[in-house]
BAMI-987003 format. One record per atom (N, C-alpha, C): residue in one letter; y, x, z. Coordinates in steps of 0.05 Angstrom, whole numbers, plus 5000, padded with zeros to 4 digits. Each point is the difference from the previous one (the first is absolute). Layout:
# BAMI-987003
AYXZ
...
This chain:
# BAMI-987003
X438047446173
X498850274998
X501950205012
X498750205011
X501650225012
X501850124980
X502350085010
X502050124982
X499150274990
X498150115014
X499150274992
X498250004976
X498649784996
X498049994979
X501049844976
X499650124977
X500849864975
X497449894987
X499949744995
X497649894989
X499350124973
X497550084998
X499050114975
X497449864993
X499249994975
X497549884994
X497750175011
X498049865010
X497750155012
X498350114977
X499550255000
X498350124980
X497950165014
X497850074986
X497950155012
X500950285008
X499250085024
X500750275009
X497550165004
X500150254993
X497850185005
X500150105028
X498050155010
X500150115026
X502450185004
X501449965021
X502450165005
X501549895024
X501850165010
X501649925023
X502549874989
X500449755007
X502249854989
X501049805021
X501550105019
X500849845022
X503049995003
X501049795013
X502849985004
X500950195022
X502450104998
X501150175021
X500549845024
X499150095023
X500449855025
X502550075014
X501049815017
X502250065017
X499250195022
X501850155011
X499450185022
X500949895027
X501249765000
X500849895025
X499949704998
X499949875024
X500049715000
X502749894990
X499849794983
X502449894988
X501749845020
X498649835015
X501449825018
X498149935023
X499650195019
X498149955022
X500749765017
X502649945004
X500849775017
X499249744987
X500549974974
X499349764986
X497049964999
X498650224996
X497049994999
X498949915027
X501150125021
X499149925027
X500549715005
X502449904992
X500749725004
X498149824985
X499250084976
X498249834985
X497249985012
X499150235012
X497449995014
X500249835025
X502350025014
X500349845024
X500149704994
X501049934976
X500049724992
X497149894997
X498250174991
X497249924998
X498849965028
X500850185019
X499049995027
X501249765015
X502549934993
X501549815015
X498749725003
X498349924981
X498749745002
X497649995019
X499750225014
X497850025021
X501350035027
X502049845006
X501650035024
X498449975026
X498149815000
X498449955024
X498550255008
X498650124980
X498550255006
X501950225009
X502350024988
X501950215007
X501049965029
X500549745007
X500949945028
X497850075020
X497549954993
X497850075018
X499850305003
X500450144978
X499950305001
X502250095019
X502449894997
X502350075017
X499349955030
X498849775006
X499349935027
X498050205012
X498050074984
X498050185010
X501050295002
X501950074983
X501450265002
X501650015026
X501349785007
X501549995025
X498250035024
X497749864999
X498050025022
X499150285003
X499350144978
X499050275001
X502250195011
X502549954992
X502250175010
X500449965030
X500049755009
X500449945028
X497850125017
X497549984990
X497850135015
X500450305001
X500950124978
X500450295000
X502250085019
X502249845001
X502250065018
X499149985029
X498649785006
X499049965028
X498050215007
X498250074981
X498050215006
X501350275006
X502150064984
X501350265004
X501450005028
X501349785007
X501349985026
X497950035023
X497749874996
X497950025021
X498950285002
X499950154978
X499150285001
X501950175018
X502649944998
X501950145017
X499649935029
X499549745005
X499749915028
X497450115012
X498050044983
X497550125010
X500550275013
X501850164987
X500750275010
X501549975027
X502049835000
X501849985024
X498749855023
X498649784994
X499149825022
X497150045009
X498450124982
X497250025008
X498950295001
X500550164979
X499050275000
X501450175021
X502749985001
X501550165019
X499449945029
X499149765006
X499449925028
X497049995005
X498450044979
X497050015003
X498849725004
X501249794988
X498949735003
X498049954978
X497450065006
X497949984981
X499449714992
X499849825019
X499449724995
X502249884983
X502550065006
X502249904983
X499950114972
X499350254998
X499750134974
X497849864983
X497849935014
X497849874986
X500949724990
X501549855017
X500949734992
X501950024976
X501850195001
X502050024978
X498650084974
X497950175002
X498550084976
X498649764987
X498949825017
X498749764989
X502149834985
X502449985012
X502149854986
X500750134973
X500250275000
X500650144975
X497949964979
X497450005009
X497849964980
X500349734987
X500549795017
X500449734989
X502349994981
X502250135007
X502350004982
X499550144974
X498450225001
X499450144975
X498149844982
X498349845013
X498249824984
X501749784986
X502049905014
X501849804989
X501550124976
X501050255004
X501550144978
X498250054976
X497450075005
X498150054978
X499549754985
X499549775014
X499549754987
X502449914984
X502450035012
X502549934986
X500350164975
X499550265001
X500350174976
X498049924978
X497649945008
X497949914981
X500949754985
X501149805016
X500849744988
X502350054980
X502050165008
X502350034982
X499250154975
X498150205003
X499050144976
X498549814981
X498349835013
X498549814984
X501849814985
X502149905013
X501949824987
X501550144977
X500650265005
X501550154979
X498350054976
X497550065004
X498150044977
X499949754983
X499949775014
X499949744985
X502549964984
X502350065013
X502649974985
X500150184976
X499150255004
X500150204979
X498249924976
X497649915007
X498149924978
X501149764985
X501049805014
X501149764987
X502450064984
X501850185010
X502450074986
X499350154974
X498250205002
X499350154976
X498649824980
X498549805010
X498749814981
X502149844985
X502149925014
X502149854988
X501550174979
X500650255007
X501450174982
X498350054975
X497450055005
X498150054977
X499949754982
X499949765013
X499949754984
X502649974984
X502350055012
X502549974986
X500350204977
X499050255005
X500250204979
X498249924977
X497549915006
X498249934978
X501049764984
X501149815015
X501249764986
X502350094983
X501750185010
X502250104984
X499150134974
X497850165002
X498950134977
X499149814978
X499349755009
X499149804980
X502449904984
X502450045010
X502449894987
X501850224988
X499050245000
X501550224987
X499649994970
X502050074985
X499750004970
X498250224991
X498949974977
X498150204988
X501350284999
X502750004994
X501350264997
X499850175026
X499849875023
X499850155025
X497350155001
X497949874992
X497450135000
X499750204978
X501749974979
X500050194978
X501250275009
X501749995021
X501550245008
X499250105027
X497949895012
X499250095027
X496950045000
X499250215013
X497250075002
X498649795017
X497749904990
X498549805015
X498950125025
X499350255000
X499050135024
X502150025022
X502550044992
X502250015019
X500549725012
X499849804983
X500349725010
X497749945020
X497650094994
X497849965018
X500550145027
X501250244998
X500650155025
X502049855017
X501949874988
X502049855015
X498649765013
X498149884986
X498749765010
X498050075022
X499050245001
X498050085020
X501050205020
X500450254990
X500850225019
X502649955014
X502149924986
X502649965012
X500049775020
X498649784994
X499949785019
X498350075023
X497850154996
X498350085022
X501650195019
X501750164989
X501750175016
X501949845017
X501249794989
X501749825015
X498449875023
X497649914993
X498349875020
X499350195024
X499250244993
X499350195022
X502450075017
X502350034988
X502550065015
X500749785018
X499949754990
X500649775017
X498149985024
X497450024994
X498149975022
X500250215021
X500950244992
X500150235019
X502850045012
X502049924986
X502750085007
X501749785013
X499849764991
X501849795010
X499649955030
X497549995009
X499549975029
X501150235016
X499750244988
X501250245014
X503049985001
X501349894979
X502949975000
X500849805022
X498749775000
X500849795019
X499550095029
X497650105005
X499350095027
X501750255008
X500650164979
X501650245005
X502849935010
X501349824986
X502749915007
X500049885028
X498049825005
X499949885027
X499550215022
X498250194994
X499550225019
X502450175005
X501550064979
X502450175004
X502049865018
X500549754994
X502049845016
X499049975029
X497449935003
X498949965026
X500050255017
X499150224988
X499950255015
X502850115007
X501949964982
X502750085006
X501249855024
X499649745000
X501049845023
X498650095026
X497350044999
X498650085023
X500950275011
X500650194981
X500950275009
X502849985012
X501749854988
X502749975011
X500049885027
X498349815004
X499849875027
X498850195020
X498450194991
X498750185019
X501850245007
X501250134979
X501850225006
X501750054974
X502649935002
X501750034976
X500450294992
X500350185019
X500650284994
X497850134984
X497549975010
X497750124985
X499649874973
X500649744999
X499749864974
X501950114979
X502550045008
X502050114981
X499250284991
X499050175020
X499150274993
X497749984980
X498249825004
X497649974982
X500849914972
X502249854998
X500849894974
X501550204982
X500750245012
X501650204985
X498550094975
X497450035001
X498550104978
X499349794978
X500449755007
X499349784980
X501550034974
X502650054999
X501450034975
X498950234983
X499150225014
X498850234985
X497549914985
X498449845014
X497549894987
X500749844976
X501949825003
X500849824977
X501150164977
X501750195005
X501250164978
X497950174986
X498150125015
X497950164988
X498249834982
X499549755010
X498349824984
X501449914974
X502649935002
X501549924977
X500050224978
X500350245009
X500050234981
X497350024986
X497849965014
X497450014988
X499549764981
X501049775008
X499749764983
X501450044973
X502350125000
X501450064975
X498450184982
X498550185012
X498450194984
X497549874990
X498849825016
X497449894992
X500249754983
X502349865001
X500349754985
X499450034970
X501350194986
X499450034971
X497150084995
X498850145019
X497250084996
X498149765001
X500649815018
X498349765002
X500449824975
X502449994990
X500649854976
X498450124976
X500150264998
X498550144978
X497049965003
X499150005025
X497149965005
X499149724990
X501549795007
X499349734992
X500249974970
X502150114988
X500249994971
X497850154986
X499250235012
X497950164989
X497349865000
X499549845022
X497549845001
X499949804977
X502349884995
X500149814977
X499550144974
X501150244996
X499550154976
X497150084997
X498850085023
X497250084999
X498249764992
X500649775012
X498449764993
X500349934971
X502550034990
X500449944971
X498450194983
X500050255007
X498550204984
X496949945001
X499149945025
X497149955003
X499249754984
X501749795001
X499349754986
X499950064970
X501950164990
X500150064971
X497650174992
X499350195016
X497850184993
X497349865002
X499649825020
X497549855002
X499749824976
X502249864993
X499949824977
X499550154974
X501150244998
X499750164976
X497950225002
X498149975018
X498050215004
X498450064975
X499449794984
X498550054976
X501550184981
X502649964997
X501750164983
X500150295010
X500150035026
X500050275012
X497550154993
X497749865002
X497450134994
X499850064970
X500849804983
X499850044971
X501550244990
X502450055012
X501650224991
X499850255018
X497949995018
X499550245017
X502450095015
X501549825012
X502450075014
X499649995031
X497550045009
X499449995028
X501750215016
X500150244990
X501450215014
X503049945001
X501149894979
X502849934999
X500849795021
X498449785001
X500649795019
X499550095029
X498050185003
X499650105027
X502450175010
X501150154981
X502350165007
X502449835006
X500449794984
X502349825004
X499749855027
X497549915005
X499549865026
X500550185023
X499150254998
X500450195022
X503050055004
X501650004979
X502850055003
X501449775015
X499349754992
X501149775014
X499150005029
X497450045004
X498850005027
X501350225017
X500550234988
X501250225015
X502849935009
X501549874983
X502849925007
X500049805024
X498249814998
X499849805022
X499250145026
X498150184998
X499150155024
X502350165012
X501550134982
X502350165009
X502049845016
X500849774988
X502049835014
X498849885025
X497449934999
X498849885024
X499950205023
X499350254994
X499850205020
X502850065012
X501950034982
X502850055010
X501049775017
X499649754991
X500949775015
X498749985027
X497350035000
X498549975026
X500550235018
X500350254989
X500450235016
X502849995014
X502049924984
X502749985012
X500249785021
X498749774993
X500149785020
X498350075024
X497950154996
X498350095023
X501550195018
X502050134990
X501550195016
X501849865020
X500449744995
X501749855018
X498849975028
X497349975001
X498749975026
X500350245018
X499450244991
X500350245017
X502950045009
X502049954982
X502850035008
X500749815023
X499249744996
X500549805021
X498650075026
X497550104999
X498650075024
X501450235014
X501050204985
X501450225012
X502549905015
X501649834986
X502449895013
X499349835024
X497949854999
X499249835023
X499250175023
X498350204995
X499250185022
X502350145013
X501950084983
X502550125010
X501549815018
X500049744993
X501349795016
X498749975027
X497350005000
X498549975025
X500550245019
X500250234988
X500550255015
X502849985013
X502049924984
X502749985011
X500149795022
X498649774997
X500049805021
X498750105025
X497850154997
X498650115024
X501750205015
X501350174984
X501850205013
X502349875014
X501449824986
X502349865011
X499249835025
X497849864997
X499049855023
X499450175024
X498750234994
X499350185022
X502650115014
X502050074984
X502550105011
X501349785017
X500149754990
X501249785015
X498549965027
X497350024998
X498449965024
X500550225021
X500250254990
X500550235019
X502849995012
X501949884985
X502749985011
X500449755018
X497749865004
X500149775019
X501249754989
X500149984974
X501249754988
X498049775004
X501049764996
X498449765005
X498049964977
X497850155002
X497949994979
X497450095012
X497749904990
X497450075011
X498350114977
X497850125008
X498150104980
X498949774983
X499549775012
X499049774985
X502049914979
X502650005007
X502049924981
X500150194976
X499950275006
X500050204979
X497549964982
X497849955012
X497549964986
X500249754982
X501149785011
X500349754985
X502050034977
X502250155004
X502050044979
X498750154977
X498450215007
X498750164979
X498049824984
X498549835014
X498249814986
X501549804983
X502249905012
X501749814984
X501150144975
X500950245003
X501150154977
X497950054979
X497550055010
X497850034981
X499549744985
X500049785014
X499649744987
X502449914984
X502350125006
X502549954984
X499950164974
X499250255002
X499950184976
X497749934981
X497849915012
X497649954983
X500649794978
X501249775006
X500649814978
X502150114981
X501950165010
X502050124982
X498650184980
X498150165011
X498550194982
X498349844980
X498849785010
X498349844982
X501749884978
X502349895007
X501849884980
X500950214980
X500750235010
X500950214982
X497850104982
X497550025012
X497750104984
X499249804978
X500149745007
X499249804980
X502149964979
X502350125003
X502149984980
X499050114973
X498350215001
X498950114975
X498049814988
X498449875017
X498149804990
X501449774987
X502249925013
X501649784990
X501250084973
X500850254997
X501250094975
X497949974977
X497550085006
X497949974980
X499649714992
X500149825020
X499749724995
X502349894984
X502550095007
X502349914985
X500050094971
X499050254996
X499850104973
X498149824984
X497749935012
X498249814986
X501249734997
X501449905020
X501249734999
X502149994978
X501650224996
X501950004979
X498749984973
X497750134997
X498649994974
X498949714996
X499249875021
X499049724998
X502349824993
X502250025014
X502349824996
X501450064973
X499650254990
X501250064974
X498749834978
X497449955003
X498649834981
X500949715004
X500249925026
X500749725006
X502949944989
X501750204999
X502749964991
X500450014970
X497850064986
X500250004971
X500649714990
X501349984977
X500749744989
X497549864990
X499649765011
X497649854992
X500349874973
X497849944988
X500049864974
X500449705006
X502349894995
X500649735008
X500849834975
X499549755002
X500849814979
X502949935003
X501249914979
X502749895001
X499949745017
X502249945012
X500149765018
X499449744985
X500649994974
X499549764985
X497550024982
X498350205005
X497650044984
X498049775006
X498649914979
X498249775003
X497150084994
X498249855011
X497150044994
X499549864973
X498350124984
X499349884974
X497049984999
X499049794987
X497249964995
X499549924972
X497650064990
X499249914973
X502050084979
X500750265000
X501750104979
X498650004973
X501549954979
X498850014973
X499650294991
X501850185009
X499750284992
X501850084977
X502349864996
X502050084981
X501650225012
X499750254990
X501350235012
X502150114981
X502450065011
X502150104983
X501550225014
X500450234986
X501750225010
X502350024982
X502450005010
X502550014984
X501750235010
X500450204982
X501850235006
X499550125027
X497550065005
X499250105027
X500450315000
X501650095019
X500350285006
X498850065027
X498850235003
X498950085026
X499850305003
X500550095025
X499850295006
X499050035028
X498350205005
X499150065027
X502250145016
X501650154986
X502450125012
X502349994980
X502350055010
X502449974983
X500250214978
X498550215002
X500350224981
X498449964974
X498049835001
X498349974976
X499249714996
X500749894977
X499249724994
X497250004989
X498349835011
X497249984992
X499649794978
X501449775003
X499949794979
X502849954990
X500349964974
X502749954989
X499949774981
X501449785008
X500449764983
X497349904989
X498249945019
X497449894993
X500249704995
X499149924976
X499949714994
X497249934990
X498849805012
X497449914991
X499649715009
X498549854984
X499349725006
X497049974997
X498849885021
X497149944999
X499749705004
X498949864981
X499649725002
X497349945014
X499849765010
X497649925015
X497450064983
X498150145013
X497550064987
X500050244981
X502350124996
X500250234982
X499050255014
X499050194983
X499250265009
X502050214990
X501350135019
X502050204993
X498950275008
X499850184980
X499050275005
X502450205001
X499950185019
X502150205002
X498850274998
X500950164980
X498950264995
X502250215000
X499350245003
X501950225000
X499150245015
X501350224997
X499250255014
X500349975030
X498750185015
X500250005029
X502950055008
X500949845019
X502750025010
X502149854984
X499149844981
X501949864983
X501149755013
X498849905023
X501049775014
X498349764999
X497550034990
X498249774997
X499349875027
X499150165018
X499349895027
X502449915015
X502350124995
X502549915013
X500649714993
X499649934975
X500549724991
X498249815016
X497550085004
X498149845015
X500949975029
X500950225012
X500950005028
X502449815003
X501750004980
X502449825002
X499249714998
X497949944985
X499049724998
X499049905027
X498950185016
X499049935026
X502250025022
X502350084992
X502350035018
X499450225021
X498550204992
X499650235018
X502650175002
X501649984979
X502650134999
X502049804989
X502550045006
X502149834990
X501550134977
X500549854979
X501350114976
X502950075006
X501050194984
X502950085002
X501849794987
X499149904977
X501649794986
X498149854982
X501049774990
X498449834983
X498749785016
X498149864987
X498649785014
X497150004992
X498349925019
X497149954994
X499549715009
X499049844982
X499549725007
X497149924994
X498949825016
X497449884995
X500449704999
X499349874978
X500549724996
X502949935003
X501750194992
X502949965001
X501350045028
X498350075020
X501050055027
X500350305004
X502450095009
X500450285006
X498150085023
X498550214997
X498050075020
X501350075027
X502650075000
X501450045025
X500249755016
X499849774986
X500249745014
X497249895006
X498050164996
X497249925007
X499150165024
X498749885019
X499050155023
X497950204991
X500050235013
X498150214991
X497149915003
X499449855022
X497349925005
X499049824977
X501649794993
X499149824979
X500050144973
X501950184995
X500050154975
X497450164996
X499450155021
X497650184998
X497449855000
X500049755012
X497649844998
X499649904971
X502249994985
X499949914972
X499350224981
X499950255010
X499450234983
X497550145010
X498050024983
X497550155006
X500150274987
X499250215014
X500250274990
X497250135001
X499250124978
X497650175000
X500850284992
X499750195018
X500850274996
X497850184990
X500750234991
X498050204991
X498350085024
X501350065023
X498650085024
X500449775020
X498249814999
X500349775018
X499150075028
X501049865019
X499350075028
X498249785011
X497850085012
X498249825013
X499850085030
X499949795017
X499950055029
X497250045010
X499850125023
X497450065012
X498949755015
X499749794984
X498849755010
X498149914979
X498949765003
X498049904981
X501349944973
X498349994979
X500949934974
X501349725000
X498849825015
X501149735002
X502950005010
X500550155022
X502650025011
X502050144982
X499050204985
X501850134981
X500949814978
X498149844990
X500749814979
X501949785011
X499649925025
X501749795012
X502950105005
X500450264997
X502750115003
X501949884979
X498949914978
X501649884979
X500649715007
X498449885017
X500549725008
X498449955026
X501450015022
X498649985026
X498749735004
X500849804985
X498849735003
X497749954981
X499250204985
X497949974980
X497449935013
X498549814988
X497349945010
X498050194988
X497649995011
X497850184990
X499449934971
X500149754993
X499549924972
X502150124982
X502550005008
X502250114984
X499750304997
X499150135022
X499650294999
X497950074980
X497849865001
X497750064982
X500849944971
X501549784996
X500949944973
X501950214989
X501850105017
X501850224991
X498550254994
X498050065016
X498450244995
X498449984974
X499049764994
X498649964975
X501950034976
X502449895002
X502050034978
X500750294996
X500050165022
X500650284998
X497650174994
X497849884994
X497550154994
X499250185024
X500649915024
X499450165024
X497749885016
X499349754995
X498049865016
X497350154998
X499350094976
X497350124996
X499650255017
X501950185000
X499750255016
X500349945030
X501649805007
X500349945028
X497349905011
X498649834986
X497449895009
X497950215001
X500450234985
X498050215002
X500350175025
X502349985013
X500450145025
X498349885022
X499350165020
X498249905021
X501049765015
X502650005006
X501249775015
X501749824982
X499950044974
X501549834982
X503049995006
X501149765003
X502949975005
X500750095028
X498150045017
X500650095028
X499750305002
X499750144978
X499950295000
X502650125009
X500050165021
X502450125011
X500650264984
X502450024989
X500850234984
X500950235018
X499450244991
X501050235014
X502950054991
X501150235008
X502850064995
X500849954971
X501749804996
X501049934973
X497849944980
X497849895010
X497849934983
X498650244987
X499950235014
X498950244989
X497049984995
X498749805012
X497149964995
X499549844975
X502249944984
X499749874975
X501150184978
X499249944975
X501050164977
X502949904994
X501450174984
X502849934993
X500049734985
X498149964982
X499949754985
X499549765018
X498250035019
X499449785019
X502549935017
X501450205008
X502449955016
X502149854983
X500150084974
X502049864983
X499249714995
X497449954998
X499149724996
X500749835025
X499750125024
X500749865024
X503049945001
X501650194990
X502949965000
X500749774981
X498649984978
X500549794981
X499149735012
X497849995014
X499149765014
X502049915021
X501150205014
X502149945020
X502549884987
X500750114977
X502349894985
X499549724990
X497549954991
X499349734990
X500349805023
X499250075024
X500149825023
X502949945008
X501950184993
X502749965008
X501349774985
X498949924978
X500949774984
X503050024994
X500850244992
X502950054994
X500649934971
X502549964995
X500849934972
X500850244984
X500550235013
X500850254987
X498050225008
X499150154980
X498050215005
X501150264990
X499650215016
X500850274993
X497550185000
X499550134978
X497750194998
X501250284995
X500050165021
X501250274998
X497850214997
X499550084975
X498050204994
X497349925012
X499349754998
X497649895015
X497450114989
X499950124976
X497550104990
X500150294992
X502050155008
X500450274990
X498150205012
X498849945023
X498450215013
X497149935001
X499149834981
X497149935000
X498950054972
X497350004998
X498750064975
X500249774981
X499450054975
X500349814978
X498349755004
X497550045008
X498149785003
X500949815023
X500850125022
X501049845023
X502549864992
X501650124983
X502549884992
X499549744984
X497950004985
X499349754985
X499749775020
X498550055022
X499549795020
X502749925013
X501650205005
X502649945014
X501949864981
X499950074974
X501749864980
X499249714998
X497449955001
X499049725000
X501049855024
X499950145023
X500949875026
X503049954998
X501450184988
X502949974999
X500849774981
X498449954980
X500549774983
X500049745016
X498049985018
X499949765018
X502450005019
X500750245010
X502250025019
X502749924986
X500450084975
X502549974986
X500449714990
X497949855000
X500249734987
X502249835013
X501949914984
X502149835009
X502250145016
X499850265003
X502050155016
X501850164982
X502550035009
X501850204987
X499250275010
X499250174981
X498850265007
X501650244990
X500450195018
X501250254993
X497950225003
X499650154978
X498050215000
X501450274996
X499550195018
X500850284995
X497450154993
X500150134977
X497550134991
X500750254984
X498350215005
X500250244983
X498049984977
X497849865004
X498149964979
X501149774982
X501250084979
X501549804984
X498149814985
X497550084996
X498149824987
X499449765017
X500650015026
X499449775018
X502149794999
X502250054986
X502249805001
X500749904972
X498250044981
X500649934973
X500549704997
X498849845017
X500249714998
X502349885016
X501750185012
X502249905016
X502049854983
X501249805011
X502049844985
X502550174993
X500850165019
X502350184996
X499450275013
X500650214985
X499750275010
X502850125002
X500650115024
X502650135004
X499550305002
X501350164984
X499950295002
X502450105016
X499450125022
X502250095018
X500150305000
X502550114998
X500450295001
X502750055014
X499950185020
X502450085015
X501549765011
X498549805009
X501249775013
X501149794982
X499450024974
X501149804981
X497749894983
X500249754992
X498149884981
X500950084972
X498450174988
X500950104973
X498649864977
X497849865006
X498649844980
X498849755012
X499849794984
X498949755010
X498749854977
X497649905004
X498649854979
X497149985006
X498549894980
X497149995003
X498850274991
X497450025005
X498750254993
X500350074970
X499549804983
X500250044971
X502850064991
X502049855012
X502850054993
X500950285007
X499150095023
X500950275009
X498750224983
X497549954992
X498650204982
X501450014973
X500849774990
X501450004974
X502750145002
X501349985023
X502650135004
X499850304999
X497650115006
X499550294999
X502050155018
X500549895023
X501850135018
X498650135024
X501249985023
X499050125025
X497249905007
X499649745000
X497449885007
X497950094981
X500649994974
X498050074980
X499150295003
X502050185005
X499350285005
X498250035025
X500749855021
X498550015025
X497149904995
X499849784986
X497449884995
X498250184983
X501250104978
X498450164982
X499250275013
X501750105017
X499450265013
X497549965019
X499749775011
X497649965017
X497550004984
X500149884976
X497650014983
X499450284991
X502150154992
X499650274991
X498950185022
X500849935025
X499150175023
X497349905011
X498949794988
X497549905010
X500349855026
X502349895006
X500449875025
X499549704999
X499549894976
X499649724997
X497249925010
X499749755007
X497449905009
X498150004975
């Protein structure tokens, strides 16, 4: 994880601006450039072909410029019309060759850019699959989406437009310089006097625009994060009549991006007029000096002066292009740094000696477990619990007491500070994450369903499940009846997160998915807290089938739903303060009894 971000538990956030402070300059442009070049490097054949066609284009340009000078001296000055016609035919053919060569090199570069950006996008997406949960807890999903789309698209556009210009530009500069020196060294040196001025002026502008491009890319990520949050929470915005508030916040973020974009593009756009002014000044100096040399009878002709001016134009043009695209490259590097920043995050990896486990019995033990999201505040303190195979363990307590944290530690979403967690006597640090999580089925309060068919959603619990097993799981979860009432049955495609189903129906599908997973440990995290009482009866019946033979952990606020648990743990401020059965804890007349009785007095019981 980045050193800048301290992992914190993810909690619900209301509408508001809550973004990380962005850097105002590139951290390491050289390293970032090198990493992009490594992606391009495995396409050597295409790069070599681009180089060859760039050389062809440059040679044609050099020869064409020389022939233009000869037209003046050998044909126009002596009135040779037929010779002029023949040389024009040759020039037309050469220009066609240059056009075809340019088209081929651009086509090759577009292919390289698209394949490279696809590889970067693939690597970034694969990296995201191996990042720990704490990373997603502390980073906006909209910003991550921006890195996966906008930033990589920016890299792609820059490569397709700029690399060919860089290669052909360098070849052009070298070729034109050699041609000018061979034609007339004195005029060449005079023409080169203004080149350092152009470079210095451009470097000064680059220093001004670089932080603006970085802010622009970071701002786009922030905007995407805000949009994603607001679209997901649109119902809450409407329910609390906060439309004007979010419009104002959106306008503020949008205004900042617009400001930095205008400043960056305006300053970078100023580079072109400056370079044109310097170039025109160069051509004027060459024309004056050439004219003076000619009038003084020096060994020079009008055609030579004309060719030198054309060569200098072709010499300055790629320099101007390279300097102009430096701003485009800055924007791409800013995006690339954001992409590589994610790639450089520490992946969630198993220990070298971790083993795959199958057919766990589900004996779970936590001994003296301490945990904190940051060093300043301990979330769990000396947690000790034992769950035997087939037992149901209920965990209750006020919000923020550490109930869900215990569940996250069982799944190895976070690593404990001290103590041990074992399953069947094996430390979970010595179990591979994949096999551990396959052994643990989770049903959450807000389950997530994908925008695919019901059949595919259920198979997410077991990709090898047969249709018969899917139907059997749905029946056990009391979901088969409502599924068959849908027009397409199990092939019904769900809309965003199953929004075309009721909350209870989504929960039943989540239970069916968990049944299919055939895990030995089950976690129910507030699985019935957001549904009506009648639906809960169906879900409770489904959960009885789901819990059969499994070691089950239940987090519940409705205490009447856990009365039959084998062990109830009362958690407060990160500590287990009471432990026992429902009847035992009521007789103790302590924290749990007060909590249970208060629900009845408040009319919160089922």
